[in-house]
C-alpha positions, 0 to 999 in steps of 0.5 A, spaced: 438 576 464 436 570 468 432 568 463 438 568 458 442 564 463 437 559 464 436 558 457 444 558 456 444 552 461 438 548 457 442 549 451 448 546 454 444 540 457 441 539 450 447 539 446 451 535 451 445 530 451 445 530 443 453 529 443 452 523 448 446 520 444 451 520 438 456 517 441 452 511 444 449 510 437 457 508 435 455 502 439 450 500 433 456 500 428 459 494 432 460 488 428 455 483 431 454 476 428 447 473 429 446 471 436 451 476 439 449 481 444 453 487 447 453 485 454 450 491 459 450 487 466 450 480 469 446 479 475 446 473 480 440 472 484 437 467 489 443 465 492 443 466 500 449 461 502 455 463 498 457 470 497 456 473 490 463 475 489 465 467 488 460 466 483 461 472 479 468 470 478 466 464 474 463 469 469 469 470 464 465 476 460 465 483 463 461 489 461 464 495 458 466 500 463 461 506 464 461 513 466 455 514 471 451 509 467 449 505 461 450 506 455 455 511 457 461 507 455 467 512 453 472 507 452 468 503 448 466 509 444 474 510 443 475 503 440 469 504 435 471 511 433 478 508 431 476 501 428 474 503 421 480 507 420 484 501 423 481 496 418 481 500 412 489 503 413 492 501 419 491 493 419 493 492 411 500 496 413 501 492 419 500 486 415 505 488 409 510 490 414 510 483 417 511 480 410 517 485 409 520 484 416 520 476 415 523 477 408 529 481 411 530 476 416 530 470 412 535 474 407 539 476 414 539 469 416 541 466 410 547 471 409 554 468 409 556 472 416 549 470 419 553 466 425 559 471 426 556 478 426 553 481 432 551 486 428 547 481 424 544 478 430 542 485 433 538 486 426 534 480 426 532 481 434 530 488 432 526 485 426 523 480 430 520 485 436 517 489 430 514 483 427 511 481 435 509 489 435 505 488 429 502 482 430 499 485 437 496 491 433 493 486 428 490 482 434 488 488 439 488 494 434 493 500 434 494 504 440 488 508 441 484 502 440 489 497 445 491 503 450 485 508 451 479 504 448 476 498 450 473 492 445 466 491 445 464 486 451 460 480 447 456 475 449 451 469 446 446 465 449 450 459 449 455 463 453 450 465 458 448 457 458 455 455 459 456 460 465 449 458 468 452 450 468 459 453 471 455 456 477 451 450 478 457 445 477 461 450 482 455 450 487 454 442 487 462 440 487 465 445 491 460 448 496 456 442 498 450 445 495 448 438 491 441 440 490 441 447 487 440 448 480 441 455 476 437 458 470 439 464 466 434 469 463 436 474 457 433 481 457 435 485 451 435 493 451 437 498 446 443 498 442 443 490 441 445 490 449 443 485 453 442 484 461 443 477 463 440 474 470 442 468 473 437 465 478 439 460 483 434 455 486 437 454 492 436 448 497 439 446 504 446 445 504 449 438 505 453 437 512 458 433 515 455 427 519 462 424 521 469 423 519 473 417 519 481 416 518 484 410 515 491 409 515 496 404 516 501 408 520 500 408 527 504 414 529 501 418 523 494 415 526 496 418 533 499 424 531 493 426 527 488 424 533 491 427 538 494 434 536 490 440 538 489 446 534 484 448 528 481 442 524 477 445 518 473 438 518 468 438 523 461 435 524 456 439 523 459 444 518 457 445 511 461 441 505 466 446 502 472 444 498 476 449 501 475 446 508 478 439 505 483 443 501 485 447 508 485 440 512 490 437 507 495 443 508 494 442 515 495 434 515 501 435 511 504 441 515 503 437 521 506 431 519 512 434 515 513 438 522 514 431 525 519 428 521 516 426 515 520 429 510 517 426 503 510 426 505 506 431 501 498 432 501 497 428 494 498 422 499 491 424 502 484 423 499 477 424 501 471 420 500 464 421 502 457 418 502 450 420 503 443 417 502 438 421 499 432 416 501 433 418 508 428 422 512 430 429 514 435 431 518 439 425 516 438 426 508 443 432 508 448 429 512 455 426 509 460 421 512 467 423 510 473 418 510 480 421 510 485 416 507 492 417 508 497 413 504 502 412 509 506 405 508 512 406 513 517 403 508 515 409 503 515 415 508 519 414 514 520 420 519 527 423 519 532 426 524 537 431 523 544 428 523 549 434 521 548 441 519 553 445 515 552 453 514 556 455 508 557 463 507 560 465 500 563 472 501 567 473 495 567 479 491 568 476 485 575 479 484 579 475 489 583 469 486 585 466 492 579 467 498 581 465 505 577 460 507 575 459 515 572 453 518 569 453 525 564 449 529 559 452 534 554 449 538 554 443 534 554 446 527 560 447 522 561 454 519 565 455 513 566 462 511 569 464 504 572 471 503 568 474 509 567 472 516 561 473 520 559 472 528 557 465 529 554 467 535 549 471 532 548 467 526 547 461 531 541 465 534 538 465 527 538 457 525 533 453 528 535 447 524 539 443 529 543 437 529 539 431 533 532 434 532 526 431 528 526 434 521 521 440 521 518 444 515 516 450 520 523 450 523 526 450 516 522 456 513 523 460 520 531 459 519 530 462 512 525 467 514 530 470 519 536 469 515 533 473 510 531 479 514 538 480 516 539 484 510 546 481 509 545 475 504 541 474 498 537 467 496 539 463 502 537 456 502 537 449 505 538 442 502 538 436 505 541 429 503 538 423 506 542 417 509 541 410 510 539 410 517 534 415 516 537 421 518 538 428 514 544 432 513 542 439 512 546 444 508 545 452 509 548 456 503 548 463 503 551 468 498 553 475 501 550 481 499 555 487 497 559 490 503 558 497 500 552 499 497 551 506 494 544 509 492 542 516 489 536 519 487 535 525 483 528 528 482 524 534 482 517 537 486 513 541 482 508 546 486 504 551 482 509 551 476 515 552 481 520 546 480 524 544 486 530 539 485 532 535 490 538 530 491 538 524 496 544 519 497 545 513 501 551 509 503 550 502 506 556 498 509 554 491 511 557 487 517 562 493 518 564 490 525 563 482 523 557 482 527 552 483 522 551 490 523 549 495 518 552 502 517 548 507 513 550 514 512 544 518 508 544 525 506 539 529 502 539 536 499 534 540 495 529 546 494 522 546 496 518 550 491 512 550 496 510 557 499 514 559 506 510 560 513 508 567 511 508 566 504 501 566 499 501 561 494 500 566 489 505 568 484 511 564 487 518 565 484 525 562 484 527 567 490 521 564 494 524 557 494 526 554 501 532 550 501 532 543 506 538 539 507 540 534 512 545 528 514 543 522 518 548 516 520 545 510 523 548 503 526 543 497 525 544 491 529 540 485 528 538 484 535 535 488 541 541 491 545 538 489 552 540 484 557 541 477 555 535 474 558 530 479 554 534 478 548 533 471 548 526 472 549 525 476 543 530 472 538 525 469 534 521 476 533 526 479 527 529 484 533 532 490 530 536 496 534 537 502 530 542 507 534 542 514 530 545 521 530 542 526 524 543 534 523 538 538 519 538 545 516 532 549 513 533 556 510 526 559 509 524 566 507 521 566 514 527 563 518 533 559 518 532 553 523 537 547 525 536 541 528 541 535 532 537 529 533 540 523 537 535 517 537 535 509 539 529 505 536 527 498 537 523 494 533 520 487 533 515 483 530 510 478 534 507 476 527 508 477 520 502 482 520 504 485 527 510 490 529 512 493 535 516 500 535 519 503 541 524 509 542 527 509 549 531 515 547 529 521 542 533 527 543 532 534 539 536 540 540 533 545 535 535 552 534 532 558 530 538 562 528 534 567 523 527 570 523 524 575 518 521 581 521 514 579 518 515 573 521 516 576 528 510 580 527 506 575 526 508 571 532 507 577 536 500 578 533 499 570 535 501 571 542 497 577 543 491 573 541 492 567 546 496 563 541 503 562 544 506 559 537 512 564 539 515 559 544 516 554 539 521 558 535 526 559 541 532 555 542 529 548 544 531 542 547 526 536 546 526 529 549 521 524 549 520 516 549 515 513 544 512 507 542 507 504 536 503 498 534 502 497 527 498 492 524 498 491 516 495 485 512 495 490 506 497 488 499 497 493 494 496 488 489 490 491 486 488 484 483 487 481 490 480 480 491 480 481 499 479 487 504 485 489 507 487 494 513 492 498 516 492 500 523 497 504 527 497 506 534 502 511 537 504 514 544 509 519 546 511 522 552 516 528 552 520 531 557 518 525 562 525 525 565 524 532 568 518 529 572 524 526 576 526 533 578 524 538 583 518 543 582 523 548 583 528 545 578 523 544 573 520 551 573 528 553 572 528 549 566 521 551 563 522 558 564 529 558 561 528 563 555 535 561 552 534 554 552 526 552 552 524 545 555 518 541 554 513 536 557 508 533 553 503 527 551 502 525 544 498 520 541 495 518 534 491 513 531 491 512 523 486 506 520 485 505 513 481 500 510 482 497 502 475 494 499 476 491 492 470 492 487 472 488 481 475 481 482 479 481 475 480 489 475 484 494 479 478 498 482 477 499 489 475 503 495 480 506 500 478 509 507 482 512 512 481 515 519 486 519 523 486 522 530 491 525 533 491 529 540 497 532 544 497 536 550 503 540 553 503 541 560 509 545 562 509 553 562 510 554 555 503 556 553 500 549 552 504 549 545 507 543 542 514 543 540 513 545 532 516 538 530 511 535 534 505 539 532 499 536 528 498 540 521 493 539 515 493 540 508 497 538 502 498 532 498 497 526 503 492 530 507 487 535 505 488 536 498 484 542 497 489 546 501 496 548 501 501 544 505 500 545 513 496 551 512 489 549 514 486 551 520 485 552 526 478 550 527 474 556 524 479 561 524 484 562 519 491 566 521 490 572 516 484 574 511 485 578 505 480 583 502 479 582 495 477 588 490 470 586 490 470 587 497 469 580 499 473 577 505 477 571 504 482 567 508 489 568 505 492 561 508 499 565 508 501 562 515 502 554 517 498 552 522 500 547 528 495 545 532 494 540 538 488 536 535 487 533 528 481 529 525 481 527 518 477 522 514 479 521 507 475 516 502 478 515 495 475 510 489 481 508 485 480 505 478 484 503 472 484 508 465 489 505 460 496 502 459 502 506 456 509 505 459 505 503 465 498 503 468 495 509 468 490 509 474 484 514 476 481 516 483 476 520 485 476 522 492 473 526 498 477 529 504 474 532 511 478 534 517 481 540 520 486 542 526 485 545 532 488 548 539 486 545 546 487 551 549 490 558 549 487 561 543 481 564 540 475 561 541 474 559 534 481 556 534 479 551 540 476 544 539 469 544 542 464 538 541 458 542 539 462 546 534 467 542 531 462 539 525 461 546 523 469 547 523 470 541 519 473 543 512 471 539 506 474 538 499 473 533 493 477 532 487 480 527 481 487 524 481 491 521 476 497 516 477 502 513 473 504 506 476 510 503 474 510 497 479 516 499 483 514 507 483 508 511 483 507 518 480 501 521 483 497 528 481 491 530 485 486 536 483 483 538 490 477 543 490 475 546 496 467 544 498 466 547 505 471 552 508 470 553 515 474 559 516 470 563 511 466 569 514 459 569 513 454 575 513 451 574 520 458 574 523 460 567 524 465 563 519 464 557 515 461 557 508 460 552 502 465 555 496 464 550 491 459 555 487 466 560 487 470 555 483 471 559 477 469 566 480 473 572 477 470 576 483 474 572 488 480 572 483 480 565 482 482 563 489 478 557 489 480 554 483 483 547 483 489 545 487 494 541 483 498 536 488 504 532 486 506 526 490 510 519 490 506 513 492 499 513 494 497 518 499 495 512 504 
C-alpha cells in the first residue's frame, strides 16, 4: 500500500511536469521576427554608487510574469493559447463590425434630423463607443488576451544596445559619473528566450569643489547667502541632478516667501567646469556657478495691500440671497447667503495686510481652509498695483449644509449572509461657528458565530443583531483656554464631543452600552498626528445571558479566569492618547518604502485613585455596578516595500503588540470592550474572529468520531496581552471592471492572560514561542480605487492548543488540511472584508 501511494505521487508529479512542459512549449508559437527574442530577465551589475532601482527604471522592457520561476509564465500561456482563435475568427469580425458601425454613423450624420434629434445623437455616441472598443480589441486582443493574458515581452539586440546607452547617459548626465561606461551581453536560453546583462564599468564620481553665486540683485544675494537651513549643493558632495533640482526649488521657495511674487525656478541656471588634466584629487572636482536672472525692474518684491474674503453660501434656489459685509482685524469679509464666524475664519487666514507676500503663508491658508470641511475648492488670487503691492482675494464656496449618506451591504461568513444598513446626517455650520453636527446610525445582522457557537452548520437563527446611534459635535479648534488654543491654532486642531448608544442581541447574551466622549486631535506635521481623549465614559449593561453561556463563565471562573466579571453591569471611564506617524500612500505605483506607526496609551479609572482606599474598595466590590482600574498600551507598526517600479507589487509587514493590566479587585480581567482578541479577517486569518487563544489552551475541546481531540473554538477569548506579526505579498492579476489583485500571506500571533488563569493561558517568556499560532493563505482583492473588496483563504499551519500524545499542546496541522478523519476541521477558512487588512 505505501508503494502504491508513492507510485501515485510520482505519477502525479510526472503528469504535472509534462503539462507544464506542454504549456511552456506554447511560447514557441510566438511569432518572432529575425533578431527578436522573448525577454527572460534583465540584470545590472558593476554599479556600486547608484541604487539599481534607479537604473532599472530606464529599461522599458519587462519580462513576462512568472509563477515560481522561468519558463512558467501562465499569463503568457493564456495569451498564446487564445491568440490563434483571435486572429482567425475574432479580429476579422471586429474589423467588419467597425466598417458596419462607421457606415451606420455616416448615414445618421447625413440624415435630415441629425442635428435636432437627441435620439440620433445617442445612437451616434453608442456606435462611436463600439468602434473604440473594437479598435482596442484589434490592437490588444480580446478579453482573454487583454485582461487575463499577457502579450510576449519581446526584445532585440538594438533594444539592449539602446538601453545600455540610456543607462550610460543617465549616469553621466544625471548622477555625475562622467567616466562611466556601460556594455551589454545577451545570453540565449531555451524557447528563444534571452537574458540581458548590463555591465557598468564604474569610475570615481565627480564632486563639487566650489559654488559661486552670480546675481545683479543685492537683496537676493543677501537672502541666499545669509539664510540658514538645508542646502542641497555643498562642497564635497557628488554631482547629482536631483540636488541641482532641489536647490532650484529651495531658492524659488525662499524668494517667493520674501515677496518675489513673479519669481520662478526657470530663472535659475547652473554651469560647471572641470579640468581632466589635473592630477588627483583635483581631477574629479567641479566648479559650479549659479546664475540668477534678477533684474529689479522685472522681479520686484511685493507686499500685501488689502485682503478680501468672499464666501458664496447660496444654495442655488435663492433668487435674492442676503449679502453681509463686515471687517475684522483688517480683512473685509463678504458673505452671500450664509454667514460664518469671522473670528474663527480669521484664525485660519495667514495672508494679512501690510505683510510681505509669502508663498508658504498662501499655501498654509488654503490648507487650513480645506481642513474645515466647510468649503469646496478655496483659492486665492492676487491683483498687482502700480506701487508694487498686491490685493488678495480669497474665495470659497460653501459645501452643502445638509448632507445625507447611506450604505447598504452584506457580510458573508461560512455562506451565512449578514445584511447591514449604515446612515449618517451631517449639518455644517450649525451655530455659525464652523461647527459640524453628525448623527450616524447603523443596524444589521452579523453572520459570524456567537460567543459559545461553533462555526459549523450555522443557520439564520444563529445571526447576531447589532445596532447603534452616535451623535457628535465637531469644532475646528481645541476647546481649551485661549492661550492654549492660540498655541495649536496652526496644527489643524479639532475637538469632538459625542454621545452614543449601542445594542447587541446575540444568542449568548444581550448587551447595551452608553458612551460619552471628548476627543482632541492636532497635527504637528503632515505625517504626524496626536489624539487625546480626556473623557471616555461607558456605562455597560448585560440584560440577558443564556444558560450555556452562564455555565461557561462559571467554568472559566473555577479554572481561574474571571471573565464573568466583565458581564456584570459596569462603569468604565478612561483617559487615553495616541501618536500616529503615517507617510503611507497606497498608490502602489509609488516606488518608495513607506511606514505607519501608532502608539496608544490608556489609563482607566484614573480618578478613582483620588478617593480613599475604603471608597475605592466599595466601588470595585459593588456587584450591581462594577468599576475598573486598568492601564493599557499598544504599538502598531507597518512597513510597505514596493517590488516593481512600474507594477503594483509590494511586500507589507505588520507587527502589533498590546498589553493591558487591570489593578482593581476584578480578578485582573480587563473590561470586555478593552480586552485584546485575535482571529478574523484583519488578524489571524486562519482562525474564526476573536476565537484564537488563550496561549496554549483553548476554551473547550471536541472529541471526534475518530477519537482525536481537537480545539473547538466555540468561545471568544479576550486577553490581556497580544502579539501578532503579519507578512503579505500583494501582486496584480488582471483587470475586469477594476483591478483584480492577489496576495500571499503569513500570520503569526496569539493572545495570553497576564495572571489569574490556567498555566497554559498565562504568558511566559520561555514558552510563548511554542504557543504562537501560525497560518498562511491566498487572497483575492477587487480594487475599484474608491473601495476594495477582499476575500482571504486562511490555512492553519501550527495550532498551539492542539493536544499532543506526550500531554503537552501545540502541533503542526498543515498535514490535516483535507483529512476526513478530522471531519474537515482544518479546511481553508474564507474571510471577507472591505479594504486592506493593514
